[in-house]
FIKOLZA-1660 file (N, C-alpha, C; in steps of 0.1 Angstrom, whole numbers, plus 5000, padded with zeros to 4 digits):
% residues 68
   i   px   py   pz ch aa at
   1 5009 4989 5000  A  M  N
   1 4999 5001 5000  A  M CA
   1 5009 5013 5000  A  M  C
   2 5006 5021 4992  A  S  N
   2 5015 5035 4991  A  S CA
   2 5010 5044 5004  A  S  C
   3 5020 5051 5007  A  P  N
   3 5019 5062 5016  A  P CA
   3 5006 5070 5014  A  P  C
   4 5005 5074 5002  A  K  N
   4 4993 5083 4999  A  K CA
   4 4978 5075 5004  A  K  C
   5 4977 5062 4998  A  A  N
   5 4966 5054 5001  A  A CA
   5 4966 5051 5016  A  A  C
   6 4976 5049 5023  A  F  N
   6 4975 5046 5037  A  F CA
   6 4970 5058 5045  A  F  C
   7 4975 5070 5041  A  S  N
   7 4972 5082 5047  A  S CA
   7 4957 5085 5046  A  S  C
   8 4953 5084 5032  A  L  N
   8 4939 5087 5029  A  L CA
   8 4928 5077 5036  A  L  C
   9 4934 5064 5037  A  T  N
   9 4925 5054 5044  A  T CA
   9 4923 5057 5058  A  T  C
  10 4935 5061 5065  A  A  N
  10 4934 5064 5079  A  A CA
  10 4927 5077 5080  A  A  C
  11 4928 5086 5073  A  G  N
  11 4919 5098 5073  A  G CA
  11 4902 5096 5073  A  G  C
  12 4899 5086 5063  A  V  N
  12 4886 5083 5063  A  V CA
  12 4881 5074 5076  A  V  C
  13 4888 5065 5080  A  V  N
  13 4884 5058 5091  A  V CA
  13 4884 5067 5103  A  V  C
  14 4893 5077 5105  A  F  N
  14 4892 5083 5118  A  F CA
  14 4879 5096 5114  A  F  C
  15 4878 5099 5103  A  F  N
  15 4866 5108 5101  A  F CA
  15 4854 5102 5104  A  F  C
  16 4851 5089 5100  A  L  N
  16 4840 5080 5103  A  L CA
  16 4839 5079 5119  A  L  C
  17 4849 5076 5125  A  I  N
  17 4848 5075 5140  A  I CA
  17 4842 5088 5147  A  I  C
  18 4849 5100 5142  A  A  N
  18 4845 5112 5148  A  A CA
  18 4830 5114 5144  A  A  C
  19 4826 5111 5132  A  L  N
  19 4812 5112 5128  A  L CA
  19 4803 5106 5138  A  L  C
  20 4806 5093 5140  A  G  N
  20 4800 5084 5150  A  G CA
  20 4797 5090 5164  A  G  C
  21 4808 5095 5169  A  H  N
  21 4807 5104 5181  A  H CA
  21 4800 5115 5181  A  H  C
  22 4800 5122 5169  A  I  N
  22 4792 5135 5168  A  I CA
  22 4777 5131 5168  A  I  C
  23 4773 5119 5160  A  L  N
  23 4759 5114 5161  A  L CA
  23 4756 5111 5176  A  L  C
  24 4765 5105 5183  A  R  N
  24 4762 5100 5196  A  R CA
  24 4759 5113 5206  A  R  C
  25 4766 5123 5205  A  L  N
  25 4765 5136 5211  A  L CA
  25 4750 5143 5208  A  L  C
  26 4749 5143 5195  A  A  N
  26 4737 5148 5190  A  A CA
  26 4723 5143 5194  A  A  C
  27 4724 5129 5193  A  L  N
  27 4711 5121 5197  A  L CA
  27 4712 5117 5211  A  L  C
  28 4720 5122 5219  A  R  N
  28 4721 5118 5233  A  R CA
  28 4720 5104 5236  A  R  C
  29 4726 5096 5228  A  A  N
  29 4725 5080 5228  A  A CA
  29 4735 5075 5240  A  A  C
  30 4730 5067 5248  A  S  N
  30 4737 5060 5257  A  S CA
  30 4747 5048 5251  A  S  C
  31 4758 5046 5258  A  F  N
  31 4767 5038 5254  A  F CA
  31 4772 5030 5266  A  F  C
  32 4770 5015 5266  A  I  N
  32 4774 5008 5278  A  I CA
  32 4784 4996 5273  A  I  C
  33 4796 4996 5279  A  V  N
  33 4806 4985 5277  A  V CA
  33 4807 4977 5289  A  V  C
  34 4803 4964 5287  A  Q  N
  34 4804 4956 5299  A  Q CA
  34 4797 4961 5310  A  Q  C
  35 4786 4967 5311  A  G  N
  35 4779 4971 5322  A  G CA
  35 4783 4985 5326  A  G  C
  36 4792 4991 5320  A  I  N
  36 4798 5005 5324  A  I CA
  36 4792 5015 5315  A  I  C
  37 4786 5023 5321  A  S  N
  37 4780 5035 5310  A  S CA
  37 4791 5045 5307  A  S  C
  38 4794 5046 5295  A  I  N
  38 4803 5057 5290  A  I CA
  38 4800 5071 5290  A  I  C
  39 4806 5081 5298  A  P  N
  39 4800 5093 5299  A  P CA
  39 4800 5102 5286  A  P  C
  40 4791 5111 5284  A  M  N
  40 4792 5118 5271  A  M CA
  40 4803 5126 5271  A  M  C
  41 4810 5131 5280  A  W  N
  41 4823 5140 5277  A  W CA
  41 4832 5132 5271  A  W  C
  42 4835 5117 5274  A  A  N
  42 4842 5110 5266  A  A CA
  42 4840 5110 5251  A  A  C
  43 4830 5112 5246  A  S  N
  43 4828 5113 5232  A  S CA
  43 4831 5126 5226  A  S  C
  44 4831 5135 5236  A  G  N
  44 4836 5152 5233  A  G CA
  44 4851 5150 5231  A  G  C
  45 4857 5144 5239  A  I  N
  45 4872 5142 5238  A  I CA
  45 4874 5134 5225  A  I  C
  46 4866 5123 5223  A  A  N
  46 4871 5114 5213  A  A CA
  46 4868 5122 5199  A  A  C
  47 4857 5131 5198  A  V  N
  47 4855 5140 5185  A  V CA
  47 4867 5147 5183  A  V  C
  48 4873 5155 5192  A  V  N
  48 4883 5163 5190  A  V CA
  48 4896 5155 5185  A  V  C
  49 4900 5144 5192  A  L  N
  49 4911 5135 5190  A  L CA
  49 4909 5129 5175  A  L  C
  50 4898 5124 5173  A  T  N
  50 4897 5117 5160  A  T CA
  50 4895 5126 5148  A  T  C
  51 4889 5138 5149  A  A  N
  51 4889 5149 5141  A  A CA
  51 4901 5152 5137  A  A  C
  52 4911 5156 5146  A  Y  N
  52 4924 5160 5145  A  Y CA
  52 4932 5148 5137  A  Y  C
  53 4931 5135 5140  A  L  N
  53 4937 5124 5132  A  L CA
  53 4932 5125 5118  A  L  C
  54 4921 5126 5117  A  A  N
  54 4915 5125 5103  A  A CA
  54 4920 5138 5094  A  A  C
  55 4920 5149 5101  A  Y  N
  55 4927 5161 5093  A  Y CA
  55 4942 5159 5091  A  Y  C
  56 4950 5151 5100  A  Q  N
  56 4962 5150 5096  A  Q CA
  56 4964 5140 5086  A  Q  C
  57 4956 5129 5086  A  G  N
  57 4957 5120 5075  A  G CA
  57 4954 5124 5062  A  G  C
  58 4944 5133 5061  A  F  N
  58 4938 5139 5048  A  F CA
  58 4951 5150 5043  A  F  C
  59 4956 5156 5052  A  R  N
  59 4967 5165 5051  A  R CA
  59 4981 5158 5043  A  R  C
  60 4981 5148 5050  A  L  N
  60 4994 5140 5047  A  L CA
  60 4992 5134 5033  A  L  C
  61 4982 5130 5031  A  A  N
  61 4979 5122 5015  A  A CA
  61 4979 5132 5007  A  A  C
  62 4975 5146 5009  A  R  N
  62 4977 5156 5000  A  R CA
  62 4993 5159 4996  A  R  C
  63 5000 5157 5005  A  K  N
  63 5016 5159 5003  A  K CA
  63 5023 5150 4992  A  K  C
  64 5017 5137 4992  A  F  N
  64 5024 5128 4983  A  F CA
  64 5019 5129 4970  A  F  C
  65 5028 5128 4959  A  P  N
  65 5024 5129 4946  A  P CA
  65 5014 5117 4943  A  P  C
  66 5007 5119 4932  A  S  N
  66 4997 5110 4928  A  S CA
  66 5002 5095 4924  A  S  C
  67 5014 5095 4919  A  G  N
  67 5021 5080 4917  A  G CA
  67 5027 5075 4928  A  G  C
  68 5028 5082 4941  A  A  N
  68 5036 5075 4952  A  A CA
  68 5027 5066 4960  A  A  C
% end
């Protein structure tokens, strides 16, 4: 896999994860893992982190030439 394809794929994956957390916040959906309720502020932090990682993935993908 080329570096450009890897960066673009990582950007898309992190963008989708960020979108999922945004939807969770917007819909006020509860999320329980093995009986433990995950607080909403955790999704707020996750949105910031995954959106930043998506941005960096897309930015890095643009730096590589098309043939790379």
